[in-house]
N, C-alpha and C positions, 0 to 999 in steps of 0.2 A: 086310471085307463093304461091298459097294457098294449104294446106295439105287437102285432100277431106275428108268429113264426109258423102257422098254419098246422101246428101240433106236432112237428117233427122234432123228434130229440136231437139235441146238439152235442155231439160226442165230445169228450174230452173237455167240457166245461160243467162248472157247477151251475150258473145260471142257464136256463132254457129260454130265455127270451129278453128283449130288452123291456125296461119299465120305463114309464114316463118321468122326464126330469122335471122336479116340480117348480124349477125357476124358467121352463121355457114353455111357451104356448103350442109350438109346433113339435112332432115327432116323425120318425120314418120308422119303416121296417118291412120284413117280407110277409106279403100276403098269401101269393102262390109261389111254390118252389120251382113249378115246372117250367123248364126252359131258360133258367137264369143259374146255370152253373158257376158263373162268377161271382154271385152274391153268396152261394154256398160254400165257395172257397174262401170268401172274404170272411165269414163267420168263423170259419177255423183257423184264421190267422190272428197273429198277435202283430199290433204297430207300436214301435216305441218312438216316442216324442221327446226331445231334447227340451228341457223346461229351464229356463234361467231364474232360479229362486230369489227373493228378496230376504228371506231368512231360513235357518236351518233349526237352530234350537227353539223348541216349542216349550212354553210353561204349560205345566197339567194342573189344574185346579180341580181335583176330583178327591173327596173325603175315601172313595173307594179303593183308590190306587197309593201305593207304598212311594212312588217316585214322584218327583217335582218337574223334571225335564225329560223330554223327548226328542228324538231326531227321526225324520222318516226320509231317506234319500230316494223313495221312488213313491209316486200317487198312483193307485191302481195295484193289483196284485194278480200275478198270472196263477197264482196257485188253485184259484177257482173255488174256495170254500164257500157253499151256497149261503151258509150262516153268517158270514163276517161282518161283523157290525160296523165296518169301516167304509162299506159300499155307498152309503149316502154321502160321503165328503165328495165321491167323483162328480156328483152335481154342480159343485160350486165351480168345476173347471168346465162345465158345459157338456158332460158327458153323463150317461146313464148308468143307473147303480147295477143293472143287469148285466149284460153280456160285455158292454163297454168297460165296465170295472176291470174286469180279467183280460180283455183283448186290447185296451189302450192303455199303455204304460207311460206315465210321466217319468222322466230321468232328471233328478236335480243335479244336472253335470258341475256346478259351481258350489255344491255342497261343501265339500273340504276347505276351500278357501273362506266360505261364510262360518263355518266353525272356527277355523283359526281366527278370524277377526273377532268372534263373539268371545273367544278365550283370552284373546290378548285385553278386550275391554276392562276397564277400570271398574266397571260395574259388575263383573262376574264374579261370583263367589264360589269358589269350587264346591262341586257336588256331583252326584252321579247322575250321567244322562242315559235314558233308557234307549236302545237300540233295538226294535222299533217300537213306539206306542200305537202305531195305526197299521201299516202295512209291512209285509215281511222284508227285511232288510238283504236277506239271502234267497230273494226268489229268482227264478232261471235266469234272468237277464244280468244279475250281478255276477255271473261267472264271466261274462264277456266286458262288462262296463267296469266293474272293480272299485264302484264309487264308495261302498261300505269299507272295504279294505283300506282305501284313502282316509276316509274318517277314522279309522281306528289308528291308523298311523300318525295322524295329528294328535288325537287322544293320548298316545303311547308318548310322544314328544313333550308334550304338557304334563304328563303324569295325573291327567284328569280321569277318576274312575268312571267306568262303563258297565252297565247290564244289558244283556242281549236277550231277546226272545225270538225264536225262530221254529219252523217246521221243517228245515232243510239241513241236510247233512254238509251241505256246501260250506257251512260254518268252519270245517275242518281244514279248509284252504288257508284260513289264518290263524291255525294253530301255533304258528311262530310268535305272531304278536301276543295272542290271548295268554300263552305259556309265560312270556315276560312280564305282561303286565299283571297276571294272577299271582307272580312271585312276591310283586310288590303290592299284594292286595287291592289291586285296580280293576279286577275284572270278575265277573261271572256270569254263566249262560243259563238260560231256561229253555229247555227244550219241549214244546207243545206236542203230546201225543194222545189222541183222542180215544184210540181203538188200536188193538192188535190184529182186529179181523180185516184182513185186505181186502176182501171183497166190498166191505163197507167203507174203507179208507178210499178205495179207489173212485168210487162215485161220490163221496162226501167232499173230498179233498183232492181232485183228479190229478193236480200237477205238484204235489208235494213227494218229498221222500217218503219212502216205506217207512212203517214203523220200525222194521230190522234195522234199516240203515240210520235210523234217527237213534235207536239205542246203541248203535256201535259209535256213532258220534258221540254220545253221551260217555260212554265207556272210554274211549280214547280220550276225551278232554279230560276226564277224571284221574285217568293214570297219568296224563301230563301236569296235574296239579290245578287245572281250571277248575274251581267250584261249579257244580251243576246243580241244577233242579227240575223236575218234571211238571208241567202244568198241564193238568186234563181238563182242557177248555176247547170249546163248552162242554158240558154234560148235557145231552139231549135225552129228556126220558122217553124210553121206549126204543132208543135206538143203541146208545152206547154207555147208559148208566150202570148196566150189568158189567161192564169192562173195567170198572175202577179198580178192583183187586188185582185183576191181571197185570194192568198197565202199572200200577204202583209196585208190585213186586219186582217186574221186569226192570223199572227204572232203578229200583234199589239194588238189583243185583247188577246193574250196569255202574253204579258208585254214586248214584244221585243223592246229595245231602238233604234235600228238603222236596217237597210236594205241596202243588196248591190245586185249586180247581174253581171254575165258575159254572153258572148254569147258562143255558142259551137264552137269548133274549133277540127279538126280531124287530127293532125299532123301524119305522117309517118304511122306505122302499126296500127294507131287508124282507119283510114279511111277505110281500107277493113272490119274490124270488125263491125264497126259501119253501113257500107252500108249493110252489109249481113243481121245485126240484123234489120234493117229499112226495107229492101225488105222481111224478113221473118215475120214481125208483122204487118206492114202496107205498103204493097204492091201498095195498091190504091194511095198514095200518095207521095211513096218514091221519084220520080222524083222530084216533086214540092217541097220537101223538102231540097233536095240536092242543086237544083238550088238557093234555096233562101240562104242556107249556103254559096255557091259561091258568091253571091251578098254581103255578108257580109265581105270576105276576098279577095277582088280583083279578083274574078274569080277562087278562088281555095277553096277547103273544109279545108286546112291547113292554118296556119299562124304563123308565128315566129316575125313578124313586132311588136315592142313596141309601145304601144298605141293602136294600132288596133285590136291586137289578142283578147284581152279581151272584147272589146265593139264594135267592127267591124266598117264598115263605108258605106256610102252610105243611100239611102232612107229608106230601110227597118231596118237598124240600127238606123237612126234617129228617127222611129217611134216607136221601142222599147224602146230607151232612153227616149222619151218624156212620153211614158206611164208611164215608171218606176217612172219618176220625180214626175208626176202630183199624182200618186197613194201615193208615199212616202210621199209627202208633205201633202196628206189628212190625212193619219193615223199615220204619225210619227213627226208631228210638235210639235217642243218643246223638242223632246226626241233626245239624244245622248248618244254614249259610253264614258265614261271617261277614260283619259290616265291612263295606269297601273303604279304603282308606282317602280322606280328602286331604290330609295334612301332607301329602307328598307333591301337592300341585306345585308347578314352577312354570314361569313365561320364559320360554328359550329364546336367544338372540335371534332377531329377525333380519338385521344386517349390520353394517360396520360401526354405526352410531350407538347400538347397544352396548358396546365395547367400553363406552366411555361413561 
């Protein structure tokens, strides 16, 4: 069951409504907008909540992913991508995967201290940690809070390798740290670019950096010696699949060393959020897009099957895969990301006793 918003579009957001939290019996929402300007204003505002986390380094057990550890300094993401697979995780915190996901942001203020304690633990085996595996570590609030930068400072002191994936050019703020880490084989950055079409980007990823800014960030990082790659993620048939060649060429021209992609899947409460967004902005093609998504995932819009959920299956998935491989071969021939170095890890002194 969805919480009504009276059919009124929500500007600047990916979600167009709240969706019921599967863990809660009761919900709230706007039934009629007339005469309640204070609620209208609330929908447009973002609320930031300080959270004291119990842990920050999370183990990733997925055969579909190339990394074992991830960190997420923020829960929820103001970028507002309607398709975001992380939306259902907001329900564990008592919020909706709809509008709440992008307007109620939990900030893990003690994340750097938790990271340092984890790296000092005798059980820690040096390994690459991915920032972020869930929500974007460079979403807008990071400009003010700087939690991601403090995490990088800890990683740098311990010489523990880090991979970053982001849609935000704010990553350039930390170029000084990333340059030094990359010189020791300790950092690389993946930048997600779904399309070069700004009209599509503006509604599909409403609070992200423009594609042009992301490409400039990629170029700046590459020139500074920070290895970069492009992720075309997700590929949505009927919306941005045709953009694969242009995105890969632009990324290669900006110095990217590698490229990857995933296809869209809308698990759980992502499905109603995405469908409502699709019917709001692209009503003429919504049914066709949803049909093609189902073709990728065995007749469903969601998919949890390892091996299939990221790439899809069937004729359309095969066409996407062939197009991507041909374009990658054309623009990335002879390029690759080097493996990050775990042998440089060290535990720096924490106090006077460490000197003895």
